[in-house]
C-alpha positions as CSV (number, residue, x, y, z in Angstrom):
1,M,0.0,0.0,0.0
2,T,2.2,2.7,-1.2
3,I,1.0,6.2,-1.7
4,S,1.9,7.9,-4.9
5,T,3.7,11.1,-5.0
6,E,0.7,12.9,-6.4
7,E,-1.5,11.7,-3.5
8,R,1.1,12.9,-1.1
9,L,1.2,16.3,-2.8
10,D,-2.6,16.5,-2.7
11,R,-2.7,15.7,1.0
12,L,0.0,18.3,1.6
13,E,-1.9,20.9,-0.4
14,R,-5.1,20.1,1.6
15,L,-3.1,20.4,4.9
16,V,-1.5,23.7,3.8
17,E,-5.0,25.0,2.7
18,T,-6.6,23.9,6.0
19,N,-3.7,25.4,8.0
20,S,-4.0,28.6,6.0
21,Q,-7.7,28.8,6.7
22,A,-7.1,28.1,10.4
23,I,-4.4,30.8,10.5
24,A,-6.7,33.3,8.8
25,H,-9.5,32.4,11.3
26,L,-7.0,32.9,14.2
27,S,-5.8,36.2,12.8
28,Q,-9.4,37.4,12.6
29,Q,-10.1,36.3,16.2
30,Q,-6.9,38.1,17.3
31,G,-8.2,41.3,15.6
32,E,-11.5,41.0,17.4
33,I,-9.9,40.4,20.7
34,L,-7.6,43.4,20.2
35,Q,-10.7,45.5,19.4
36,R,-12.4,44.3,22.6
37,I,-9.3,45.1,24.6
38,D,-9.2,48.6,23.2
39,R,-12.9,49.0,24.1
40,L,-12.3,47.7,27.6
41,A,-9.3,50.1,28.0
42,G,-11.6,53.0,26.9
43,D,-14.3,51.8,29.3
44,T,-11.7,51.5,32.1
45,G,-10.6,55.1,31.5
46,K,-14.2,56.3,31.6
47,L,-14.8,54.4,34.8
48,S,-11.7,55.9,36.3
49,E,-12.9,59.4,35.5
50,R,-16.3,58.6,37.0
51,V,-14.7,57.2,40.2
52,E,-12.6,60.4,40.5
53,K,-15.7,62.6,40.0
54,L,-17.5,60.5,42.6
55,S,-14.6,60.9,45.0
56,G,-14.8,64.6,44.5
57,D,-18.5,64.6,45.1
58,V,-18.0,62.5,48.3
59,E,-15.4,65.0,49.6
60,K,-17.8,67.9,48.8
61,L,-20.7,66.1,50.5
62,S,-18.4,65.4,53.5
63,G,-17.6,69.1,53.8
64,D,-21.3,70.0,53.4
65,L,-22.1,67.5,56.1
66,E,-19.5,69.1,58.5
67,K,-21.0,72.5,57.8
68,L,-24.6,71.2,58.5
69,T,-23.4,69.5,61.6
70,F,-21.8,72.7,62.9
71,K,-25.0,74.7,62.0
72,F,-27.2,72.1,63.7
73,D,-25.0,72.2,66.8
74,T,-25.1,76.0,66.8
75,A,-28.8,76.1,66.4
76,Q,-29.3,73.6,69.2
77,S,-27.1,75.5,71.6
78,I,-28.9,78.8,70.7
79,G,-32.2,77.1,71.3
80,E,-31.1,75.9,74.7
81,R,-29.9,79.4,75.6
82,L,-33.2,80.9,74.4
83,E,-35.0,78.3,76.5
84,R,-33.0,79.2,79.6
85,L,-33.5,82.9,79.0
86,A,-37.2,82.5,78.5
87,T,-37.4,80.4,81.7
88,S,-35.4,83.1,83.6
89,L,-37.7,85.9,82.2
90,I,-40.8,84.0,83.2
91,A,-39.5,83.2,86.6
92,G,-38.4,86.8,87.1
93,A,-41.7,88.2,86.0
94,T,-43.5,85.7,88.2
95,I,-41.4,86.8,91.2
96,S,-42.0,90.5,90.4
97,I,-45.7,90.0,90.3
98,I,-45.8,88.0,93.5
99,A,-43.6,90.5,95.2
100,G,-45.8,93.4,94.0
101,V,-48.9,91.7,95.2
102,I,-47.3,91.0,98.6
103,L,-46.2,94.7,98.9
104,V,-49.7,95.8,98.0
105,L,-51.2,93.5,100.5
106,L,-48.8,94.7,103.2
107,R,-49.5,98.3,102.4
108,E,-53.3,97.7,102.5
109,G,-52.9,95.8,105.7
110,S,-50.9,98.5,107.5
111,R,-53.6,101.1,106.9
């Protein structure tokens, strides 16, 4: 069972053609993969920019939160001071009225 030279050449030609097609297919796949990598690199850059922007927004919000906390604390302490002042004024007015009434009663009683 010997194979003729022509049959060997035919087989080699088919192998070369099959290999050429496989190489062309691999080259096409490589190009597609490179395009995907380029897209992913672009997407990664966009995501990095968004992360940086979000970091800036978080820092700004942190600053705003600190300001609001300060304002809230200030408002709370002012409210407490006003409450103490109002209580003192009410107590003072009450004492003044009671003292005035007692003095009037004492003056009327001494007549």
